[in-house]
BAKOL-44798 format. One record per residue (C-alpha): x, y negated, z; residue in three letters. Coordinates in pm, whole numbers, plus 50000, padded with zeros to 5 digits. Layout:
// BAKOL-44798
XYZALA;...
This chain:
// BAKOL-44798
457845227048148MET;458725212747807ASN;462215212547664SER;462835176547768SER;462825186648136THR;465485213448117THR;469255211848128GLN;469265224547770LYS;468295189247669SER;471605174947791ARG;473525154547533PRO;476905164647405THR;479295173747686ALA;481545147347833LEU;484885140747663PRO;487705161147813SER;489605148548114LEU;492675143047898SER;490655122047651THR;489195100147924ARG;492515095948103LEU;494375088247781ALA;491915060147709ALA;492225046648065GLU;496025047548074LEU;496535037447709ALA;498795067347633VAL;498545097147401GLY;496055124647475GLU;498725151347420ASN;500885134047683GLN;498055134847935VAL;497115170747856ALA;500705181947911ALA;500945163048239ALA;497675178148364ILE;498865213048277ARG;502155208148459LEU;500465193248766LEU;497985221948777ASP;500875246548757GLU;502315231449074GLY;504965208548928SER;505665176749122THR;505625141448981VAL;509415136349024PRO;510145169348846PHE;507805161648556ILE;509115126148519ALA;512745137548519ARG;512825171448353TYR;509715174248134ARG;510025142947923LYS;509555161747598GLU;506195175447714ALA;504805142647846THR;506345118747599GLY;508555104047873SER;505775092848107LEU;507475077248409ASP;506765084248775ASP;504475053648813ALA;502335064748518GLN;502255100348646LEU;501225089248996ARG;498375069048849GLN;497385098148626LEU;497435122248919ASP;495265099249131GLU;492725092948856ARG;492665129848767LEU;491605137849121GLY;488915111049115TYR;487485121948780LEU;487355158148889ARG;485505148449206GLU;483175126948994LEU;482465155748755ASP;481845179749043ASP;479405155549204ARG;477705148848871ARG;477155185948815ASN;475835190549169ALA;473355162149120VAL;472245175948784LEU;471665209848942ALA;469735194949236SER;467405174649014ILE;466905204348783ASP;465915226449078GLU;463245200849161GLN;461905203648805GLY;462485166548743LYS;465475166648511LEU;464745147648190THR;466855139547889ALA;466995103148001GLU;468195112448350LEU;470765136048208THR;472075109547969ALA;472325084148251ALA;474235108248472LEU;476535119248191MET;477445083048117SER;478035073648483ALA;481655062848526GLU;481755060048905THR;480595079949205LYS;478525050049316ALA;476595050448989ARG;475895087849023VAL;474565082249376GLU;472365053349256ASP;470715075848999ILE;470365104449245TYR;468805083349521LEU;465095088849425PRO;465675126649411PHE;467905129849715LYS;466355150349997PRO;465715126750285LYS;463755123350604ARG;460175110750584ARG;460175073650514THR;457385048650566LYS;456865049750191ALA;456535087550197GLN;454005085850481ILE;452035060150282ALA;452035083149978ARG;450775111850191GLU;447975088750305ALA;446995083649941GLY;448145047649905LEU;450295051149592GLU;447335043349361PRO;446825010949555LEU;450425000949494ALA;449985009149123ASP;446814988249096ARG;448314957849262LEU;451414959449041LEU;449334963648726ALA;446764936048790ASP;447814904348979PRO;444244891148956THR;443084916549213LEU;442414904049563VAL;444734926049774PRO;442354928750071GLU;439444938149845THR;441494964249659ALA;442784978349987ALA;439274982950129ALA;438745012949898ASP;441605031650073PHE;440475028950433ILE;439965063750579GLY;441185088350838THR;444895079850790ASP;444405043050708VAL;442605023150976THR;442174989450802ASP;443154968750500THR;446264955450672ALA;447544990950720ALA;446714999550358ALA;448574969150223LEU;451504975950454ASP;451765011350314GLY;451534998849956ALA;454304973850030ARG;456595001450159HIS;455995021749844ILE;456864992249618ILE;459954983949822VAL;461195019749798GLU;460695019649423ARG;462864988849396ALA;465495003149631ALA;465685035149424GLU;465895018249083ASP;469465026448979ALA;469654998648718GLN;468354972548959LEU;470574983349249VAL;473634982949026GLY;472814948348886ALA;472174933949233LEU;475414949049362ARG;477494933549084GLU;475854899349112ARG;476314899349490PHE;479984908049448TRP;480634881649183GLU;478764853849364ASN;478964864049728GLY;480824847450015TRP;482344858750341VAL;481564837950646ARG;483124841850989THR;482274825951323ARG;483474829551680ALA;481734859951826ALA;480244839052109SER;480514805052273GLU;483074819152514THR;484984841252269ALA;486924812252124ASP;488194803052469LYS;489954836052540THR;493694839052487ALA;493294871352290ALA;491024854252038ALA;493314824651970GLN;495174842351692LYS;491844842351504PHE;490994805951572ARG;491364796351205ASP;488384818951137TYR;486024804851402PHE;484354784551125ASP;485464798450793TYR;484084809050456SER;485504820450125GLU;484224836849803PRO;484394874749801LEU;486314877049476THR;489044851949570SER;489684862649929MET;493204878049944PRO;493594912150102GLY;495664900950399HIS;492924876350499ARG;490234902850460VAL;492064926050696LEU;492684897450937ALA;488974889150972VAL;488034925850989LEU;490474929951275ARG;488974899351443GLY;485524914851410GLU;486794947951550LYS;488344930051848GLU;485014911951904GLN;486584877851850ALA;484664871151527LEU;481304877851369THR;481444884350997LEU;478554880650754THR;478324883750377LEU;476064860950173HIS;474824864949819GLY;475674828749740GLY;477134797749902VAL;476394803150274PRO;474014779950456ASP;473224760250142ASP;469454755850098PRO;469954741249750ASP;471944770649614ALA;468844792349563GLY;470844824549583ALA;467984845249729ASP;465634832249459GLU;467894846449187VAL;467994880949347TYR;464224880949404GLN;463674871849039ALA;465744902148940MET;463694924749167ILE;460414910649034ALA;461524916348675ALA;462484952348751ALA;459044958748906LEU;457214941348622GLY;455934913248848ILE;455324878648705ASP;455484856149008ARG;454214826548806ALA;451094844848685ALA;447764830848808PRO;445874855149026GLY;444874862249382ALA;447424890549410GLY;450494870649300THR;451344856049645PRO;451134890749800TRP;453374905049529LEU;455864876249568SER;455974882249941ASN;456564919049877THR;459514910749650VAL;460984888249921GLY;460424915750178PHE;462224940949953ALA;465234917949923TRP;465434908650290ARG;464904943050441THR;466464967150195ARG;468274954249891LEU;470244925550046SER;471384949250318VAL;472584975650071SER;474244949249851ALA;476044934950154SER;477184969150272VAL;478434977849921ASP;480304944749902ALA;481874950150243ARG;483064984850141VAL;484424971349815ARG;486124942249994LEU;487794965450244ARG;488844990149977ARG;490394962749764SER;492154947850068ALA;493464981850174GLU;494774988849826GLU;496564955349824ASP;498014961450172ALA;499174996350082VAL;500704983449760SER;502724957249950VAL;503724982750215PHE;504765007649948ALA;506924982349763LYS;508634971350085ASN;509165007250192LEU;510705015949857LYS;513074986349883ASP;514064996550235LEU;514615033050142LEU;516665023449837LEU;518674997050020ALA;522424997549963ALA;524155024150176PRO;527325013850356ALA;528695048650294GLY;530805072950491ASN;532445048450727ARG;532795050851102THR;530065028951244THR;529255014251584LEU;525535010451646GLY;524164984951893LEU;520594987952017ASP;520034953952188PRO;518264948352518GLY;518324924452814PHE;517534941253143ARG;518274976553025THR;521474965952850GLY;522774971452499VAL;522905008352407LYS;526025017652211VAL;526815047151983ALA;529775054351756VAL;529255078351466VAL;531795090951216ASP;531435089750838GLY;529115119750836THR;526875105951110GLY;528285128051385LYS;528145111851729VAL;531635103951862LEU;530895082652166ASP;528035065952353THR;527625041652640CYS;525685010952752ALA;526964975652815VAL;525254946752997TYR;526334913652845PRO;523004895852885HIS;520824884953173GLN;520414895053446PRO;523834912453467GLN;525694888253233LYS;528784910653199GLN;529844894252873TRP;533594898652887ASP;533344934053023ALA;530964943252740ALA;533354929052480LYS;536274948152631ALA;534324980852622THR;533314975752259LEU;536864965852161ALA;538174998052313ALA;535615018552116LEU;536555000751792VAL;540225007751848ALA;539785043551966ARG;537615054851678HIS;538735031851397GLY;535325015851363VAL;534784999851021GLU;531204987451058LEU;529034973651337ILE;525264977751302ALA;523144954951522VAL;519474963451568GLY;517124934151499ASN;514864938151802GLY;514764920452139THR;518084903452228ALA;519364909151875SER;520614873551828ARG;522474874152157GLU;523954908052073THR;524864896151725ASP;526774867551885LEU;528594892952104LEU;529584912551793ALA;530704880651619THR;532984871451910GLU;534314907051921LEU;535234905951552ILE;536854871551597SER;538914884051892ASP;540094914551697ILE;541144892651404ARG;542934868651637SER;544914898151769ALA;546094905351414GLY;544134937951377ALA;541734948851102ALA;538254939151217ALA;535044957651128PRO;532284941550921ALA;528924934251083LYS;525344937750961ALA;521884933451108MET;519774965051070VAL;516024968851093SER;515204990351392GLU;511544994751296ALA;510465029351399GLY;513705036551588ALA;511815041851912SER;509485066051733ILE;512485086051615TYR;514185084951958SER;511195101052128ALA;510525126551852SER;511005163951876ALA;513385162551581TYR;515645137251758ALA;515725159752065ALA;516705189051841HIS;519265168851643GLU;520835151551943LEU;520455176352230PRO;521595163752565GLY;521705127652451LEU;519535103552653ASP;516505090852462VAL;517665054752509THR;520925062052324LEU;519325080052031ARG;518105046551899GLY;521675033551879ALA;522685064551685VAL;519815059451443SER;520725022651394ILE;524315032051306ALA;523205059051065ARG;520695035550900ARG;523555013250795LEU;525495042850654GLN;522555057350459ASP;519125041250509PRO;517315067750305LEU;518725097850489ALA;517865082850829GLU;514475067250756LEU;512975099450618VAL;513065112850974LYS;510315088151067ILE;506675088650962GLU;506525062350684PRO;503695042450847LYS;505845038151161SER;508645020750974ILE;506654988550992GLY;507364969850669VAL;503754962950582GLY;500914941050700GLN;497924954250892TYR;498984990250833GLN;497085000451145HIS;493874986850989ASP;494215007350670VAL;492565041150620THR;495205066150739PRO;494715090550452ALA;495165063250190LEU;498275049850361LEU;499795084050414SER;499245095250054ARG;500695063649905SER;503705060950135LEU;504415098150104GLY;504645093849728ALA;507055064549772VAL;509365084749996VAL;509245114649761GLU;510105093249458ASP;512935075349642ALA;514545107349770VAL;514425124349433ASN;515675093449250ALA;518825093349467VAL;519335130849504GLY;520245150349816VAL;523505166649926ASP;522465202549989LEU;525235209050239ASN;524685179050465THR;521005169850432ALA;518725172150733SER;515515192150725ALA;513325160450705PRO;515325148450405LEU;515175182350231LEU;511425183750293ALA;511005153150068ARG;512735169949775VAL;510525181449490SER;509145216349552GLY;510475219849909ILE;508015222150197THR;508845215950562GLU;509025253650617THR;511405258350322LEU;513535229050440ALA;513975245050781GLU;514765278350613ALA;517455261750399ILE;519095245750703VAL;518905278650897ALA;520485297550606HIS;523215271050578ARG;523945273250951ASP;524175311050936GLN;525875317850602ALA;527905285950567GLY;527825258850303ARG;526295265049963PHE;528875269949690ALA;526355268649403SER;522765259549338ARG;521985295749250ARG;522615305449611GLN;519395287549697LEU;517605318549572LEU;519095337049870ASP;517055315450106VAL;514045334950238PRO;510725325250072ARG;512415302249818LEU;511305317249489GLY;511855308649120PRO;509115282249110LYS;510485263149410ALA;513995266549266PHE;512845252148935GLU;511265222249108GLN;514095213749350CYS;517405224849196ALA;518015194148982GLY;517625170449277PHE;520075188849505LEU;523785181449485ARG;526735203449578ILE;530015184849605ARG;533195204649532ASP;531195235649443GLY;531905264049202GLU;530335245248909ASP;530925207548867PRO;527465204748712LEU;525985213149052ASP;527075178549168ALA;525115161748890SER;521475155748805GLY;521635181148521VAL;519085208548589HIS;520475244248593PRO;518055253648316GLU;519945229248091ALA;523455242048166TYR;523515261647836PRO;523005228647652VAL;526105214647824VAL;528055245647722ARG;526975240247359ARG;528165204347374ILE;531515215247518LEU;531965242547257ASP;531195218246975ARG;533605192247119ALA;536265218447188GLY;536955205547539VAL;536435217447895GLY;533925203548141LEU;536575187248358ALA;537935168948053GLU;534655154547933ILE;533135143948265ILE;533515106448295GLY;534915102347943ASP;532625074247831GLN;534045071247480ARG;533765108347401ALA;530265111647549LEU;528875081047372ARG;530175094447042ALA;527905125047076ILE;524535122946893ARG;521755137547114PRO;519765147646806ALA;522555171646704ASP;521855193347010PHE;518085190047042ALA;515935221047000ASP;512365231847073ASP;512945232447449ARG;515395204147508PHE;514735173347300GLY;516505140247257VAL;515275125447592PRO;516745154347791THR;520015155047595ILE;520335117447648THR;519885121948023ASP;522445150048028ILE;525055128447855LEU;524365100048100ALA;524865123948391GLU;528155136648247LEU;529315100748216GLU;528605093548585LYS;527835126348762PRO;525495122749059GLY;525305085149013ARG;523505066649292ASP;520825042549166PRO;521065021349481ARG;522894987849475PRO;526344981749620ALA;526554974049991PHE;527064937550088VAL;526554918950415THR;525094884450472ALA;527364857350615SER;525254838350865PHE;526254801950911ALA;528584794651202ALA;527034773751477GLY;523484781451367VAL;522094804051636GLU;518554791551708LYS;515714774051527VAL;516684740351679ALA;520074742951505ASP;518424742451162LEU;518124710150965LYS;516004703150659VAL;518204705450352GLY;520594731950487MET;521524759650243VAL;522024792950418LEU;522594829350340GLU;520084854050475GLY;518554888450440VAL;515004894950321VAL;513294913950603THR;509764917350463ASN;507834908650149VAL;504144900150173ALA;501524889849920ALA;502064853050001PHE;505864852350020GLY;508944867150182ALA;510394865650532PHE;514134859350552VAL;516514864250845ASP;518954834850848VAL;520524843651184GLY;518404823651429VAL;516234850351595HIS;513174839251396GLN;512554848651035ASP;511754820150798GLY;509114821450527LEU;509744815650159VAL;506244809050031HIS;505474824049691VAL;505244788849547SER;508874782249647ALA;510424813349494MET;511154801849142ALA;510734773448894ASP;507954793348731ARG;504634807148852PHE;505154838949056VAL;502134861549097SER;503924888149302ASP;506864880249535PRO;508294914649455HIS;509094901149109GLU;511764879349272VAL;513014895749592VAL;513054928949773ARG;513484939250136SER;517154941050237GLY;518314917549962GLN;520894891050052VAL;519694856849928VAL;520644820049952ARG;517844797350073VAL;517294760650146LYS;515594749450468VAL;512564728050376VAL;510664727050705GLU;511514732751072VAL;508934734051352ASP;510864740151673VAL;507784739551896GLU;506024767251706ARG;509254784551598GLN;508434782451230ARG;510874778750944ILE;510004769950586GLY;512514781050325LEU;512904778449950SER;514804798849695LEU;514914768049474ARG;518214753849594LEU;517884722649379ASN;514674711349549ASP;514874675849685ASP;513504679550038VAL;512854651150279ARG;514134647050629ALA;511994652050938LYS;509334625550972GLY;508714623150600ALA;505934640550414ASP;506044676150551ARG;503974689550264ARG;506934699550050THR;506774720049733ASP;507404750849945ALA;504314744750159THR;502064729649894ARG;499604753449724PRO;500814767349393ALA;499114753849082ARG;496804783549052GLY;495784779949415GLU;495204742549365GLN;492884749949075ARG;490954775049283ARG;490684749749566ALA;489334723749324ALA;486794748349190GLN;485624755849541GLN;485304718549617ARG;483144713849309ASN;480834742849387ARG;477454734049539PRO;477414737449917ARG;475364725650212GLY;476314697250441ASP;477214721450716ASN;479324745050503ALA;482874749550640PRO;485684731450463ARG;488574753550572ARG;488394774750258ASP;489344745050040ARG;493044750050104ALA;492734783249920ALA;495364798250144GLY;498184779449974GLY;500084765450272SER;502944781850454MET;501204774750785ALA;498064792950670GLN;500164821850544ALA;501884824550880LEU;498584823851065ARG;497194850550833ASP;500214871950913ALA;499554868351286GLY;502564846351362PHE;502054820151630GLY;499004797851656ARG;
């Protein structure tokens, strides 16, 4: 074996991980190297982002999350690359060219393309043909198109080859396999298919479109759209339709069903070029070779290109869906807390009644019951009297109404109750609608049974609803993030991807707010940097046995909580009224000596300087910076001293729903209402305006400028003012706009308002699609480009 076939011939080693990541993320290599070292040492993203700014050059949590994810991918890529190199080398087939190709591969898919010819596999038809001695025939036919295939094949008839047809069939399989294992060709075909391909959907059968279950997919019974422009929510919708056997889904390399597009011809030309075949060359063998190229495309390469495109389409759609879910979840977790106020929680229901729970400012259950104001019992006045007695007895300050079944009717009950209390001259509680997504999951959980022993499972939901108003973050962490239900198609997304992304969101939210060490539940503590579920339970057990923590240092008394865990978690845990006022702040214990230096220099005590904005802003961070604690950390410390333990969440406000507007039929085009954003999707935001049916603000109606992401404008839980631009009572659909100056027309006029008309970018894409070549039978539904509110609603699974 010469030197070119050994691993010694490999080119210079790959750049370091930090070099590659720095180039990808457009940050300094020293920043990346420091972050990698800290992550490998077991530090969490929140800890690094908050307390290691000097090391990482102040990389934020979003950058660190991206770095962590890409670091994992690149390490897996490098491991696979090395395994492939070793496998090919063991076969004695490793060349300098192969090594260079593998070393330059930037994706796992590219590595697998290169490895495909050398990958151990079961005996293929091509391998059987080689064993029968037919490879020379394939070589001859490729080299000389003037050969007559049948004549050339006659020389290979023997024991394993019965006739010329069998010989030519074997040669064809060999040529097809060569094409299918050509990494450059496969990669080029894959990219062209992706850039030019289309999705087409049809009803699964002649009877499928008649079933009630399939009606939600009826917009896709004759539908097509380019791969690269199909939004993620539509991809997941058609994939769900395929899974439920309502739709058939096919991918085409060009405009579907268009005989003039010539898509297959382009791909076959690429294959022919890769095999060195001139399909225009004169010769008796050219037709056979052309047929072989077509066979290769139809049976192998189009299939692999389609499968690759489907995987890529799903992955992109899942990433989009998870991104939307994560943003909504973050908004919900960081929603404004009502605070430590006695709250009455109402879990609405018709037949089973409205479940009621009163909790004090700390979330402790004071009282529970059930009332039956709605059908079939219709005990309206009795229900109001019971609730009024609870409000008076416990000094209720807030009423939280769950937004599930019978929520509007229950909200009306609460409204009348508040009005009656005010009429009697007493102080009335405020009222707010609360998302009860996942409340039933919590109610039936083992943790709820442990936390609320002896309380009926039906009443636990009311307790959770009340606590969600007091502190959404503390209550929602008790529920698996995917069960909170603020995303689209979350059940269609790969569980591991969803869990990893949402887990990171919860972790970042919890650590951004901070946790009261003496009141936090085990699920909340388990989301703190460096604390596992086991450690969280140990902390709670220690607190129950030894009493409240007086200082952060007492955490080290908790069994199995060592110095590393203490380093990671201490700064995010708060102790109110403890031995050291700094324990109530976000200052890490390791930085307490810095605070002492500042105090000594200023000649004041800690109690004097805390909250003294003028004195703190007069201090120059650079005067106290050293090798360990630089200007970023000193700046953060001064900010913490100015507002110790500050909560980054917004102030609590409640929406004032319009009086007399209780159902969709009460809405009129042109009304301006106040509402609460309940969900944000890729195509717009859903807003609760108090009529039992959320309205949609399409992305095109969110601002007087182009909006690419609705999250730029609104967030879940935000109180907004909207104008009604469309009302469809029959289908219970409401079109809203955040542009309050829009001139909307009354019912009967042109219903295609600015809020429901495609945005300019979508109009351009629709025009481009109209101008693309297509066959007479090609579907036209894709021309709308998904711009209308009605299409957005159908994509989301609302109505018909």
